[in-house]
N, C-alpha and C positions, 0 to 999 in steps of 0.2 A: 504492500500499500505507499502511496505519496503522500506526506504530511501536508503539501499544500493543496492537493485535490480533495485532501481530508478536510479539509478546514470550508474549501468551497463548498464541499458537500452540506457542513454543518452550520453554514453563514446564517440559515433562519434563527438557529439556537442562539450564535454570536450576537444577532441583531436582537433578541428578544432579552439577552442579556445585558445588554447596552440600553435596551430602554427600563428594564428593571431597575440597573443603577439610577438611572435619572431619576425614575418615579422616587427610588429610595434617599436620593438626593434634594428631590424637592421636599418631601415630606420631612425629613431631618431639619431642613432650614426653617420649614413652618414651626417646627418646634422650638427655634430658636437655640437651637444647639449650636454649641462651639465649632466652627469651621474645620479645626483640628482633628476633632472628635468625629465630625462627617467624612474627613477624607481617611480615617483610619477605618472606619466602617467598611468603606466602599473598596480601600485597598485589600482588607480580609476577605471580602466577597469575592473579589478579582483575583486573588490568589487560590481560593478554594476552587473557584469555576477552572480556572488554567490549570491546576494539578488535576482534577477530575477530568476535564478534556483531554489532557496528555495521557493519564492511565487508562481512558477508554481506547484512545487509539492504540496505547502500546498492547492494549490486551487483544483488541481485535486483529492488528499486524500480527501478532503472534500467530494468531488462530488460525488466521488466511496462511502465513508463510507454512507453518505443520500442514496445512492441507496440500499445499504446493509439493512440499518435500513428498509426503505420502504418493501424490500423484506420478512424482518421477520415478519411483518404486515399481508404479503398477504399468504391466504391459497392456492390458485391457482399460485403459483410462476413464470407460464409461460406468467402471464398478466402483467409484469413487464414494459413492453414498453408503456404499455395503459396508466401508472402512473406517470412514471418519467419523468423528467422536460428537457425538449427539448433543446438540446446544442446549444451553439452559434455558435462555432469555424466550419469551413467547414468539417474539416476531419471528427471532431466527429458526425457532421450531416450526412456523408456519412455511418457511422457504424449505426447510429441510423435507418438511413431509411431501412438499411440490416435487421435490427432486426425485426422492423415492418413487414416488408415483410415477412421475416421466421415466426413471432408470427403469422400474418393473415393466413399463408399455416398450421400450427398448429391447431387454433381454429377450421378450417375446418374440417381437419382431426378428430380433438377430437369431432366435432359434427356429422359425420357420424359416427364414431364408438359408439356413445351414442345413436344415433337413431338406428344402426343396433342391438346394445345390446337390446333396448327399443321395439323392433320390436319381437326379440327370446326369449325375457322372457313372452311379450303377448302371443306369440305362444305356449309357453310352458305352461303356465297356460290354455291357451284354450285346447290344445291336453291333459291334465291331467284330466280336467273337463269332455271332449268327452269321454276318455276311462273308466273313472270311471263307466260308463252307462253299456256297454257291462261285465265289471267285476262284478259288482252288479247282474247283470241278471243272469252270470254264477254261482254265488254263491247261488242264488235261485233257480235255475235248479237242481244245485247240491242236495241243502237240499230237495227237490221236489221229486227227485229220488234218496234218499240214496241207497247208497251200499258200498263195500269196494273200487271199482274202482272211484265212484264220489266224496267219501270222499279222496282220496289221491290227485283227481285233486283241489277238494277245498283246498287241504292246500298247493298245487302249485298256485292258483288262489291268495289266501292270500300273499305269497312271492311275487306275483307280483305286488300286491295291496300295499305291503311296498315299491317296489322300483319304483313305482310311488310316492306316498308320498314323497319318498327322493329325487325324481327329482323336484319336486313343491317345496319344501322348500328351496333347493338348486337354484333352480331360483328365489326365493326370497331375497337370502343374501346379495345383494346389497342394498336394502329397507330395511334391519332389525329394524331398528329404528321407520320407519314407520307403520311397521306389530306389533310393542309391544301393547300388551294391559296387564301391571302391576296391578294385584290384590291379595288380599289375598285369598288363596289357601290351601286345605287339600292335602299335600304331600301325605297322604297315600290313598288316592283316586286317584291320578294322576299316583301312581306305580301301583295299583291294575287295573287300566284301560289299562296298558301297559301289565301288565302280562295277562290280561284276552284276549288281541289281541292276543298275541303269544301262549295261552294256549294248543292250539292242538301239535304245533309243540316241544313244551317244554314236553309233555304227550311221542312223539314219541321218543324223545330223552332223556326219563327218567331223565329230570332234575328236582331236587329237590329246592325248592326256601325256602330261611330262610329271615324273615321281623321283624326287632326288633325298636320299639320307633316308626314307620313310621306314627302315626297318629299326625302330627306336622301342623302348619298353617305358612303358608310363603307367602311373596309378590313376585309375579313372572308372567312371562307370560305362561299360562297353556298350551297353542298348542305346542309352543317352546320346554318346558320341555318337554312334553311328547315324541316330537320327538327326543330329546336328547337320554333320557330314552329307547327308542325302539331302536335307533341304537346300543346302549348299550347293551341289552339284546340279540339283535338278532347276535352281536358279539361274545357275550359270549358263546350263542349255537353252532354256527359255529365252534368255537375253543376251545370246550370244553374238558376235558381230558375224556378216556372211561371208567373209574372206579369209580362210584358215582358222577357224576357231580353235582355242587351246585352253586346257585347263592344265595350271603348273600347282604341284602340291609338292613342299618344301619342309624338311624339319632339320632345326640347326642345333646339335647338343648343348653345346657352351651356353647359349644363352636361353635356352629351355622353352625354345619356343616351334610352331608349326606355322607356317605360312601356306595361304591357300591363294592363289590368283587365278584370274582368267582374263580371256581377249575382250571380254563382252563391255 
């Protein structure tokens, strides 16, 4: 709390006290009291008012500072009304009850949203697993009845498969930490798997691939890294240049970096 702003907020009380002092001054003068006595009475009144005013500011400032400190320690800051101390004054209690009601309403809404998100995520994951069955069946049919037409259909099915995988990974984004499996993997193998997955579409688009020093081991989550690389490769193909398109993937051991470039 700012003391200057606190004074502005309490200006009505200050003006009321000044009016009170003027009335006391006029009354004591009418009683023909000594002017020194009058000023002593006014001074004592001012001291009591000033001390009370400062103590009131100090107590409120300490109260709100304590609430702010509790807020800093909370991850879900909307739960502040659940941990803050119940005020004693009736005016503050009224605000506290309003805050509790608002917080209860928000918690109910948050619970509903989380439930809806969970149901939607479960539906997407279930749909992805179900849709993979006809996709796989369609790919097998195309391979068993190979022709120029079925090859083109198979390419389109592969693109559908990529979009389905993308939907599955995006559905899991809110629980990424639970889905991580960090272990030592060969980056070169991951790169080759992603390139093999997109081999046909790269051939169709006359894409050239350049790999340098990719036989490097690193700690990462294999499936998420494959997903990211796959998105980069697909975008590189989609936005390639028409003349001599090329994708370059290079790893540098000393700098601990993997660089992917394309001519798009």
